C-alpha positions in Angstrom: 7.2 39.6 -9.4 4.4 38.4 -11.7 1.0 40.1 -12.1 -1.3 37.1 -12.4 -0.7 33.5 -11.3 -3.1 30.8 -12.5 -3.1 27.8 -10.1 -4.3 24.5 -11.6 -3.6 25.6 -15.1 -3.6 22.1 -16.6 -7.2 21.3 -15.6 -10.2 21.9 -17.8 -11.0 25.2 -16.1 -7.4 26.4 -15.6 -6.7 25.8 -19.2 -9.6 28.0 -20.3 -8.6 30.7 -17.9 -5.0 30.6 -19.3 -6.3 30.5 -22.9 -8.6 33.5 -22.3 -5.9 35.6 -20.6 -3.3 34.8 -23.3 -5.6 36.2 -26.0 -7.0 39.1 -24.0 -7.0 42.6 -25.6 -5.1 43.9 -22.6 -2.5 41.1 -22.5 0.3 43.5 -23.0 -0.6 45.2 -19.7 0.1 42.2 -17.4 2.5 39.4 -16.9 1.3 35.8 -16.5 2.5 32.7 -14.7 0.9 29.2 -14.7 1.3 26.5 -12.1 0.3 22.9 -11.7 1.5 19.6 -10.2 2.9 18.1 -13.4 5.7 19.8 -15.5 4.9 17.5 -18.4 1.2 18.7 -18.5 2.3 22.3 -18.1 4.7 21.9 -21.1 1.9 20.3 -23.1 -0.4 23.2 -22.3 2.3 25.6 -23.5 2.5 23.7 -26.8 -1.3 23.3 -27.2 -2.1 27.0 -26.7 1.1 28.3 -28.4 1.8 30.3 -25.3 4.7 32.8 -25.5 8.0 32.1 -23.7 7.4 35.1 -21.5 4.8 33.1 -19.5 6.4 31.6 -16.3 5.9 28.0 -15.5 5.9 26.7 -11.9 5.4 23.2 -10.4 3.6 23.3 -7.0 1.8 21.0 -4.6 -1.1 23.0 -3.2 -1.1 20.9 0.0 2.4 22.0 0.8 2.0 25.5 2.5 5.7 26.4 2.2 5.7 25.8 -1.5 2.4 27.6 -2.0 3.6 30.7 0.0 6.9 30.9 -1.8 5.0 31.0 -5.1 2.2 33.2 -4.1 4.2 36.0 -2.4 5.8 36.7 -5.8 2.4 37.4 -7.5 -0.1 40.3 -7.3 -3.2 38.3 -8.2 -3.9 34.5 -7.7 -6.6 32.8 -9.7 -7.2 29.5 -8.0 -8.9 26.8 -10.1 -7.8 23.8 -7.8 -10.9 22.2 -6.3 -12.8 21.0 -4.4 -11.8 24.0 -2.4 -12.8 22.5 0.9 -10.0 20.0 0.4 -7.3 22.1 -1.3 -8.1 25.7 -1.1 -7.2 26.8 2.5 -3.4 26.9 2.1 -3.7 29.1 -0.9 -6.0 31.6 0.8 -3.8 31.6 3.9 -0.7 32.4 1.8 -2.5 35.3 0.0 -4.0 36.8 3.2 -0.6 36.7 5.0 1.2 38.4 2.1 -1.3 41.0 0.9 -1.9 39.1 -2.4 -5.4 39.4 -4.0 -7.2 36.1 -4.6 -10.1 34.9 -6.9 -11.7 31.5 -7.2 -14.7 29.6 -8.6 -16.0 27.9 -5.5 -19.6 26.9 -5.0 -18.8 25.6 -1.5 -20.2 27.9 1.2 -18.6 25.8 3.9 -15.2 26.7 2.4 -16.2 30.3 2.2 -17.3 30.3 5.9 -14.0 28.7 6.8 -11.8 31.3 5.1 -13.9 34.1 6.6 -13.3 32.8 10.1 -9.6 32.1 9.6 -8.4 34.8 7.2 -10.8 37.7 6.9 -9.2 39.7 9.8 -5.7 39.0 8.6 -6.6 40.1 5.1 -8.0 43.4 6.3 -4.6 44.1 7.9 -2.5 43.2 4.9 -4.9 44.7 2.3 -5.5 41.3 0.6 -8.8 41.3 -1.3 -10.1 37.7 -1.2 -13.0 37.1 -3.6 -14.4 33.6 -3.8 -17.3 32.5 -6.0 -16.4 34.5 -9.1 -17.7 32.0 -11.7 -21.2 30.7 -12.5 -21.4 30.3 -8.7 -22.1 33.0 -7.8 -21.1 36.1 -9.8 -24.3 36.4 -12.0 -26.7 36.2 -9.0 -24.6 38.6 -6.9 -24.1 41.1 -9.7 -27.7 41.1 -10.8 -28.9 42.2 -7.4 -26.1 44.8 -7.3 -27.3 46.2 -10.6 -31.0 46.3 -9.5 -30.1 48.1 -6.2 -28.1 50.7 -8.1 -31.0 51.3 -10.5 -33.4 51.8 -7.5 -31.0 54.2 -5.9 -30.5 56.1 -9.1 -34.3 56.4 -9.6 -34.8 57.7 -6.1 -31.7 59.9 -5.9 -33.7 63.1 -5.3 -36.0 61.5 -2.8 -35.6 62.0 1.0 -35.3 58.2 1.5 -33.7 56.0 -1.2 -35.7 53.1 -2.5 -35.0 49.8 -0.7 -35.4 46.2 -1.9 -38.3 44.2 -0.7 -37.9 41.0 -2.7 -35.3 39.8 -5.3 -35.7 36.6 -7.3 -33.3 35.2 -9.9 -34.1 32.6 -12.5 -31.4 30.6 -14.4 -31.4 28.9 -17.8 -28.2 27.0 -18.5 -27.2 25.0 -21.6 -23.9 23.2 -21.3 -21.9 20.4 -19.7 -22.3 19.2 -16.1 -19.0 20.5 -14.8 -16.4 18.7 -12.7 -16.5 21.5 -10.2 -20.2 21.0 -9.6 -19.7 17.2 -9.3 -16.8 17.7 -6.8 -18.8 20.1 -4.7 -21.7 17.6 -4.5 -19.3 14.7 -3.7 -17.5 16.7 -1.0 -20.8 17.8 0.5 -22.3 14.3 0.8 -19.1 12.3 1.1 -16.9 13.9 3.7 -18.9 16.7 5.3 -20.5 15.9 8.7 -24.3 16.0 8.4 -24.7 18.7 11.1 -22.2 21.0 9.3 -23.9 20.4 5.9 -27.3 21.3 7.5 -25.8 24.4 9.1 -24.4 25.6 5.7 -28.0 25.6 4.2 -29.4 28.1 6.7 -30.2 31.7 5.9 -27.4 34.3 6.3 -24.7 31.6 6.8 -22.0 33.9 5.4 -23.4 37.2 6.5 -22.1 39.3 9.4 -25.7 40.1 10.4 -29.1 38.4 10.2 -32.0 39.5 8.0 -35.5 38.5 7.0 -36.0 34.7 6.4 -36.1 33.4 2.9 -39.1 31.4 1.6 -38.7 27.6 2.1 -37.9 25.4 -0.9 -40.9 24.3 -2.9 -41.9 22.1 -5.9 -42.5 25.0 -8.3 -41.3 28.6 -8.4 -42.7 31.5 -10.4 -42.2 35.2 -11.1 -43.7 37.8 -13.5 -41.4 39.7 -15.8 -42.2 43.4 -15.5 -41.1 44.1 -19.1 -43.5 41.7 -20.8 -45.8 40.6 -17.9 -44.9 37.1 -18.9 -45.1 34.5 -16.1 -41.8 32.5 -15.7 -41.8 29.1 -13.9 -39.1 26.8 -12.7 -37.9 24.2 -10.3 -35.3 24.0 -7.5 -31.8 25.0 -8.6 -29.1 22.9 -7.0 -26.7 25.8 -6.5 -29.3 28.1 -5.1 -28.1 27.8 -1.5 -24.5 28.7 -2.5 -25.6 31.6 -4.6 -28.1 32.8 -1.9 -25.3 32.7 0.7 -23.1 35.0 -1.4 -25.9 37.4 -2.2 -26.8 37.6 1.5 -23.2 38.2 2.4 -23.2 41.2 0.1 -26.4 42.4 1.8 -24.8 41.8 5.2 -21.5 43.6 4.4 -23.5 46.7 3.3 -25.7 46.5 6.4 -22.7 46.1 8.7 -20.9 49.0 7.0 -24.0 51.2 7.5 -24.3 50.2 11.2 -20.6 50.7 12.1 -19.8 53.8 10.1 -23.2 55.5 10.4 -22.3 57.5 7.3 -25.0 58.9 5.0 -23.3 57.3 1.9 -23.2 53.9 3.6 -26.9 54.1 4.4 -27.7 55.0 0.8 -25.9 51.9 -0.5 -27.9 49.4 1.6 -30.1 46.9 -0.2 -32.8 47.2 2.5 -34.8 44.4 4.2 -34.4 42.1 1.2 -35.7 38.6 0.8 -33.8 36.7 -1.9 -34.4 33.4 -3.7 -33.7 31.8 -7.1 -34.7 28.9 -9.3 -33.9 27.0 -12.5 -36.2 28.2 -15.3 -38.4 25.5 -17.0 -41.0 25.6 -19.8 -44.0 24.3 -17.8 -45.3 23.6 -14.4 -44.9 19.9 -15.0 -41.2 20.1 -15.9 -40.6 22.4 -13.0 -42.1 19.9 -10.5 -40.3 17.1 -12.2 -37.0 18.8 -11.9 -37.5 19.5 -8.2 -38.5 15.9 -7.5 -35.6 14.5 -9.6 -33.1 16.6 -7.5 -34.8 15.5 -4.3 -34.4 11.8 -5.2 -30.9 12.5 -6.5 -29.7 14.2 -3.3 -31.2 11.3 -1.3 -29.2 8.7 -3.4 -26.0 10.7 -2.9 -25.9 9.5 0.6 -25.0 6.1 -0.8 -21.3 5.5 -1.5 -21.8 3.4 -4.7 -23.8 6.3 -6.2 -21.1 8.8 -5.2 -18.5 6.5 -6.8 -20.6 6.5 -10.1 -21.2 10.2 -10.1 -17.5 10.8 -9.5 -16.8 9.1 -12.9 -18.9 11.7 -14.7 -17.7 15.0 -16.1 -14.8 15.9 -18.3 -11.4 14.4 -17.5 -9.3 15.4 -20.5 -8.5 18.7 -22.3 -7.8 19.2 -26.0 -7.8 21.8 -28.7 -11.1 20.3 -30.1 -12.6 20.6 -26.6 -11.7 24.3 -26.5 -13.8 24.9 -29.5 -16.7 22.7 -28.3 -17.0 24.7 -25.1 -17.8 27.8 -27.1 -21.3 26.4 -27.6 -23.9 26.6 -24.9 -25.4 29.5 -23.2 -26.2 31.3 -19.9 -29.4 33.3 -19.4 -30.0 34.9 -16.0 -33.1 37.0 -15.2 -33.5 38.8 -11.9 -36.7 40.7 -10.9 -36.3 43.0 -7.9 -39.2 44.8 -6.2 -38.8 47.8 -4.0 -40.6 48.7 -0.8 -43.1 51.5 -1.1 -41.9 54.9 -0.1 -43.3 58.4 0.3 -41.9 59.3 -3.1 -42.9 56.0 -4.7 -46.0 54.7 -3.0 -46.4 51.9 -5.5 -43.5 49.3 -5.7 -40.9 49.8 -8.4 -39.8 46.7 -10.3 -36.3 46.2 -11.8 -35.7 43.5 -14.4 -32.0 42.6 -14.9 -30.8 40.2 -17.5 -27.3 38.7 -17.9 -26.8 36.6 -21.1 -23.7 35.1 -22.8 -22.8 32.4 -25.3 -20.6 29.5 -24.2 -20.6 26.6 -21.8 -21.6 28.2 -18.4 -19.2 26.1 -16.3 -16.2 25.5 -18.5 -16.2 28.5 -20.8 -18.0 31.4 -19.2 -16.9 30.8 -15.6 -13.2 31.0 -16.5 -14.0 34.3 -18.3 -15.7 35.7 -15.3 -12.8 34.6 -13.1 -10.2 36.1 -15.4 -12.0 39.4 -15.7 -12.4 39.5 -11.9 -8.6 39.1 -11.6 -8.0 41.8 -14.2 -10.3 44.1 -12.4 -8.3 43.7 -9.2 -5.1 44.3 -11.1 -5.9 47.0 -13.7 -8.9 48.8 -12.2 -8.1 49.0 -8.5 -8.6 52.8 -8.2 -12.2 52.5 -9.4 -13.2 49.5 -7.3 -16.0 49.9 -4.7 -14.9 51.7 -1.5 -15.3 48.5 0.7 -12.9 46.6 -1.5 -10.1 48.8 -0.5 -10.3 47.6 3.1 -9.4 44.0 2.0 -10.9 40.9 3.6 -13.1 38.1 2.3 -15.6 39.9 0.1 -18.1 39.0 -2.7 -18.1 39.8 -6.4 -20.6 42.7 -5.8 -18.8 44.2 -2.9 -15.2 43.8 -4.3 -15.9 44.4 -8.0 -19.2 46.1 -8.4 -19.7 48.2 -11.6 -16.1 47.4 -12.7 -16.8 43.7 -13.4 -20.1 44.6 -15.1 -18.3 46.9 -17.5 -15.4 44.4 -18.1 -17.8 41.6 -18.9 -19.7 43.8 -21.4 -16.6 45.3 -23.0 -14.2 42.4 -23.2 -16.3 39.2 -22.8 -19.3 40.3 -24.9 -21.8 39.6 -22.1 -25.2 41.1 -22.8 -26.2 42.8 -19.5 -29.4 44.9 -19.4 -31.5 46.5 -16.8 -35.0 47.8 -17.1 -36.9 49.8 -14.5 -40.7 49.7 -14.4 -42.0 52.3 -11.9 -45.3 52.1 -10.0 -47.1 53.9 -12.8 -46.0 51.2 -15.3 -43.5 53.4 -17.1 -40.4 51.6 -18.3 -36.9 52.9 -18.7 -33.6 51.2 -19.5 -30.6 51.9 -17.3 -27.9 49.7 -19.0 
């Protein structure tokens, strides 16, 4: 039995996950196995990263369910980096759900997440398997930012008759790094092999949520929000992964709503986000660049319906891994700002605003996403007693519902993420909570 199994270890992302886990301060507390299609590439990875002989090596074809299940059932945690997940992910999730093995991936494909919810969520609740998709740049920062804001509102109103609830929540992203193969694969799969009606369905509100909520604002040319801490106006354009991130955030919202409706417990009601409307955008320096970004993406998405364009786009991105590349990926940055506003209440007649920031150094897709994935897996392995209550039921969950405060602390302590939260109450008084 191995503690953590990394599937797709020889790819760019899998290599970074393996590299991070091998040098982790807690590496003595878990055993590690790596798996891929090519023994030669696995041996090269062992040599490149100077991995210890204690790491197990497995050759596996993820399309062969029997092979996958035989491998997975001997692991406690599976970190799956083999995408696009719509094509290759289902057998791995099925094997984990059937055998009570916990699962983490980096998908930004909400169609895949919907598929595994429908097929494996019930089974996972019976076996105790915790399945947590979207634990990378898509969609952990967005999901965790809202979780932090909700917790801050609940803490502020802990002595009130009714806890503060979320009215609106908006996240802005600023990313500096390489356009990742994962994002390219997601786009190609969406436009190349997904039926149009299914693609359109995946873009609707609450696509992954067990219950429906208030509708989100429609896409627009320019987005804006005001930062409570500085009163600075922030503008931006459409973010290509906003629909995937919104779907995960809304699933977190929906799981809490469903838990409150079905259990009717006081604690479950307190944890609810409230009638939240969520959206996000890509931060830009000016209105002009915001509109230009949105229009560029609109034209780009239209061109993606043409097969020659998809062929060309498929040639982009990183294809090789190397020691030099490992170092290059340490440059870049991630800067996420979420502003959440509460509904007025008897105790707080003026809306309370919460500003949450998540920042880190490194390429968002190829360096920071693997770190987020690895820490999510370690949370399931080493911090299980302190995970949120809903995680212990198993099923297809989200980063916020499965990992909650545990992943926040891990990213701060081990990955040097800068995560901060500032509450500005209706009187304009500011207080930091993280």
